[in-house]
C-alpha positions in Angstrom: 1.3 10.2 31.3 -0.2 7.3 33.2 -0.8 8.0 36.8 -0.2 11.8 36.6 -3.8 12.7 36.1 -2.9 14.8 33.1 -5.0 14.5 29.9 -3.0 12.9 27.0 -1.4 15.2 24.5 -3.5 15.7 21.4 -1.2 14.0 19.0 -0.8 11.0 21.3 -4.6 10.8 21.5 -4.8 10.9 17.7 -2.4 7.9 17.6 -4.3 6.0 20.2 -7.7 6.4 18.3 -6.1 5.5 15.0 -4.7 2.3 16.5 -8.1 1.5 18.2 -9.7 1.8 14.7 -7.0 -0.4 13.2 -5.6 2.2 10.8 -2.3 1.3 9.2 1.0 2.7 10.4 1.5 4.6 7.2 -2.0 6.2 7.6 -1.2 7.0 11.2 2.1 8.7 10.2 0.4 10.7 7.5 -2.6 11.8 9.6 -0.4 12.9 12.6 1.8 14.8 10.2 -1.1 16.7 8.6 -2.6 17.5 12.0 0.7 18.8 13.3 1.1 21.0 10.2 -2.4 22.3 10.7 -1.7 23.3 14.3 1.7 24.9 13.5 0.2 26.8 10.6 -2.3 28.4 13.0 0.2 29.5 15.7 -0.2 26.3 17.8 -3.8 27.1 18.6 -5.8 24.1 19.8 -8.1 22.7 17.0 -11.1 23.2 19.3 -10.6 26.9 19.0 -10.6 26.8 15.2 -13.2 26.2 12.6 -14.2 26.4 9.0 -12.1 29.5 8.2 -8.9 27.9 9.4 -9.5 24.5 7.7 -10.4 26.1 4.4 -7.4 28.5 4.6 -5.1 25.6 5.3 -6.4 23.5 2.5 -6.3 26.4 0.1 -2.7 27.2 1.1 -1.7 23.6 0.3 -3.2 24.0 -3.2 -2.0 27.6 -4.0 1.3 28.1 -2.2 2.2 24.4 -1.8 0.9 23.3 -5.2 0.2 19.9 -3.8 -1.7 17.3 -5.9 -5.5 16.8 -5.4 -4.8 13.4 -3.7 -2.4 15.1 -1.2 -4.9 17.8 -0.5 -7.7 15.2 0.1 -5.5 13.3 2.4 -5.0 16.4 4.5 -8.7 17.0 4.6 -9.3 13.3 5.7 -6.8 13.8 8.5 -8.6 16.9 9.8 -12.0 15.2 9.4 -10.7 12.3 11.6 -9.3 14.8 14.1 -12.6 16.6 14.7 -15.0 13.7 14.3 -13.2 10.7 15.9 -10.7 12.3 18.3 -12.3 15.5 19.5 -15.9 14.2 19.0 -16.9 17.6 17.7 -19.9 17.7 15.4 -19.1 20.4 12.9 -21.7 20.6 10.1 -19.5 22.9 8.0 -17.1 20.0 7.5 -19.6 18.3 5.3 -19.5 21.3 3.1 -15.8 21.4 2.5 -15.3 20.3 -1.1 -12.7 17.7 -1.8 -10.2 18.5 -4.6 -11.3 16.9 -7.9 -8.9 14.2 -8.9 -7.8 14.3 -12.5 -8.7 11.2 -14.5 -5.4 9.9 -15.8 -4.7 6.8 -17.9 -2.3 4.5 -16.0 1.2 3.9 -17.3 1.5 0.4 -18.7 4.5 -1.5 -19.9 4.4 -3.7 -22.9 5.2 -7.4 -22.5 8.6 -6.8 -24.1 9.4 -3.9 -21.7 8.4 -6.0 -18.7 10.8 -8.8 -19.9 13.6 -6.2 -20.4 13.1 -4.6 -17.0 13.0 -7.9 -15.1 16.1 -9.1 -16.9 18.0 -6.2 -15.3 16.9 -7.2 -11.7 18.0 -10.0 -9.4 17.6 -11.3 -5.9 14.6 -10.3 -3.8 13.8 -7.2 -5.8 13.5 -9.4 -8.9 11.2 -11.8 -7.1 9.0 -9.1 -5.7 8.7 -7.3 -9.0 7.9 -10.6 -10.7 5.3 -11.3 -8.1 3.7 -7.9 -8.6 3.5 -8.4 -12.3 2.5 -12.1 -12.1 -0.2 -11.7 -9.6 -1.5 -8.2 -9.8 -1.0 -7.6 -6.0 -0.4 -4.1 -4.7 3.1 -3.4 -3.3 2.2 -3.5 0.4 0.0 -6.7 -0.1 3.1 -8.5 -1.4 5.4 -7.1 1.3 3.0 -8.1 4.0 2.4 -11.6 2.6 2.6 -14.3 5.2 4.0 -17.8 4.7 0.7 -19.5 5.5 -1.0 -17.6 2.7 1.1 -19.2 -0.1 -0.5 -22.4 -1.3 1.9 -24.3 -3.5 -0.5 -27.3 -4.0 -3.3 -25.1 -5.3 -1.0 -22.7 -7.1 -2.7 -19.9 -5.2 -2.0 -16.9 -3.0 -4.4 -15.5 -0.5 -4.3 -11.7 -0.1 -5.3 -10.8 3.4 -6.8 -7.5 4.5 -6.4 -5.8 1.1 -7.7 -2.4 0.2 -11.1 -2.0 1.8 -10.2 -4.7 4.4 -11.1 -7.4 1.9 -9.5 -10.8 1.4 -9.1 -12.3 -2.1 -7.3 -15.0 -4.0 -4.9 -14.7 -6.9 -2.7 -17.1 -8.8 0.8 -18.2 -7.9 2.7 -18.1 -11.3 4.3 -21.5 -12.0 7.6 -19.8 -12.9 7.8 -18.4 -9.4 7.1 -21.6 -7.5 10.7 -22.6 -6.9 11.9 -19.0 -6.2 9.1 -18.6 -3.7 10.0 -22.0 -2.0 13.6 -20.8 -1.7 12.4 -17.4 -0.3 10.2 -19.1 2.3 13.0 -21.4 3.3 15.2 -18.3 3.8 12.5 -16.7 5.9 12.3 -19.8 8.0 16.1 -19.7 8.6 15.9 -16.1 9.7 13.0 -16.9 12.0 14.9 -19.8 13.6 17.8 -17.4 14.2 15.5 -14.9 15.8 14.0 -17.5 18.1 17.4 -18.6 19.2 18.2 -15.0 20.1 15.1 -14.6 22.2 13.0 -12.8 19.6 10.9 -14.2 16.6 7.5 -12.7 17.4 6.2 -11.0 14.2 3.6 -8.2 14.3 0.1 -9.5 14.1 -2.9 -7.4 12.9 -5.7 -6.1 15.1 -6.4 -8.3 18.2 -4.9 -11.5 16.9 -1.9 -11.2 19.2 -4.3 -11.4 22.2 -6.6 -14.0 20.7 -3.8 -16.3 19.7 -0.9 -15.6 22.0 1.5 -18.1 20.4 0.7 -17.3 16.8 3.3 -14.5 16.5 6.1 -17.0 16.9 4.7 -19.7 14.5 6.4 -20.2 11.1 3.2 -19.7 9.2 2.6 -16.2 10.4 6.1 -14.9 9.4 6.6 -12.6 6.5 7.6 -14.2 3.2 9.9 -11.2 2.6 11.3 -10.3 6.1 13.7 -7.4 6.6 17.4 -8.3 6.8 17.6 -6.7 10.2 15.4 -6.4 13.3 14.1 -3.0 14.4 11.9 -1.4 17.0 8.3 -1.1 16.2 7.3 2.6 16.5 3.8 1.5 17.7 4.9 -0.3 20.9 8.7 -0.2 21.0 9.0 -4.0 20.6 12.1 -5.2 18.7 11.0 -7.5 15.9 11.7 -8.3 12.3 9.5 -6.2 10.0 8.9 -6.9 6.3 11.2 -5.9 3.4 11.7 -2.2 2.8 9.7 -1.0 -0.2 12.3 1.7 -0.9 14.8 -1.0 -1.8 12.5 -2.3 -4.4 11.8 1.2 -5.7 15.5 2.0 -6.2 16.1 -1.4 -7.9 13.2 -0.9 -10.2 14.4 2.6 -11.1 17.9 1.3 -12.0 16.4 -1.6 -14.0 14.3 0.7 -16.1 17.3 3.0 -16.8 19.4 0.0 -17.8 16.6 -1.4 -20.0 16.1 1.9 -21.7 12.5 2.2 -20.6 11.6 5.9 -20.6 8.1 5.6 -19.1 7.6 6.7 -15.4 7.6 3.3 -13.7 6.7 2.4 -10.1 5.8 -0.9 -8.4 2.1 -0.1 -9.2 2.9 0.1 -12.9 3.5 -3.7 -12.7 -0.1 -4.2 -11.4 -1.4 -2.0 -14.2 0.5 -4.1 -16.7 -0.8 -7.3 -15.2 -4.4 -6.2 -15.7 -3.9 -4.8 -19.2 -2.0 -7.9 -20.5 -4.7 -10.2 -19.2 -7.4 -8.2 -21.0 -5.3 -8.2 -24.1 -5.1 -12.0 -23.9 -8.9 -12.2 -23.9 -9.5 -12.7 -20.2 -13.0 -11.5 -19.2 -13.1 -8.2 -17.2 -15.0 -9.6 -14.2 -12.3 -12.2 -13.5 -9.6 -9.4 -13.7 -11.7 -7.4 -11.3 -11.7 -10.2 -8.8 -8.0 -10.8 -9.2 -7.3 -7.1 -8.6 -9.7 -6.8 -5.7 -11.6 -3.9 -7.2 -14.9 -3.0 -5.6 -16.7 -2.8 -8.9 -16.1 -3.5 -12.6 -16.2 0.2 -13.4 -12.8 0.6 -11.7 -11.3 -2.2 -13.8 -12.6 -0.7 -17.0 -9.9 1.9 -17.0 -7.6 -0.8 -18.4 -9.8 -1.2 -21.5 -8.5 2.3 -22.5 -4.9 1.3 -22.5 -5.1 -2.0 -24.5 -2.5 -2.3 -27.3 -4.9 -1.2 -30.0 -4.3 2.6 -30.2 -6.3 5.4 -28.8 -9.5 4.1 -27.1 -8.9 0.7 -28.7 -9.9 2.0 -32.1 -8.0 1.1 -35.3 -6.8 4.1 -37.1 -8.2 4.6 -40.7 -4.7 4.9 -41.9 -4.2 1.2 -41.0 -7.3 0.0 -42.7 -6.9 -1.6 -46.1 
């Protein structure tokens, strides 16, 4: 606590360093959770008193007893690496030797065009608009939820994706069929913002140091979320009451119901719509480098996974049974 002379609690210090380094709230919650589990699994011993044996035993336990996925195991390892290197400032050479779990190479689930039409037909309201935006632009779920009013350019038919994966900005198209629904959604967001201002609130969360650099920006209409939450809530980072963005769980439930009603049996998530966007562009003859730019992939090799799910059979090869 401030003024007591006591050192900060370990998990509080983890949160502080994560925020200084601009990690997302979701990453913060995940890392703190894994570090807490690691400490509890070792009888609440301080991590300074532990080493390679405890870390390897913890990760092995996740895989063997917990049967977690390789991605989950790697996230736990990343959290522990962050703890030792960035929080405790302990150089432990053995950490470099800890082998990350090998991620299985899986072909992404892709909906056909007809399946997309059927699913969207079963949705309405903001979930429909969000799902349509994900399929129509190729944005990631959180990129769409965090979209700001100022980054929708109706004149150019363009959306600017800010601070995407890898802290990169990029441009994608604004589908013509979504222009009017997006105008209505932004007008709705403006009404909610005006109400918040009248109530003495209305300051949206701003990334990094922008709140200090531009003190009035948080209350400006352009910085508000296109998809604001129906209710205000307290920000877990600083306790400030503000309006967050729309809850992704609402979209997930709506998408699940729509797939069931549309008799789509594939496992579908919001990310499936992004996969379908890329695959359908390639099917239509769009060049792979343009698709790479629209998706925000670091290199074209990542985008090439979609060439394996084109609507031409296994590995895009025509079966000899179908040849004349």
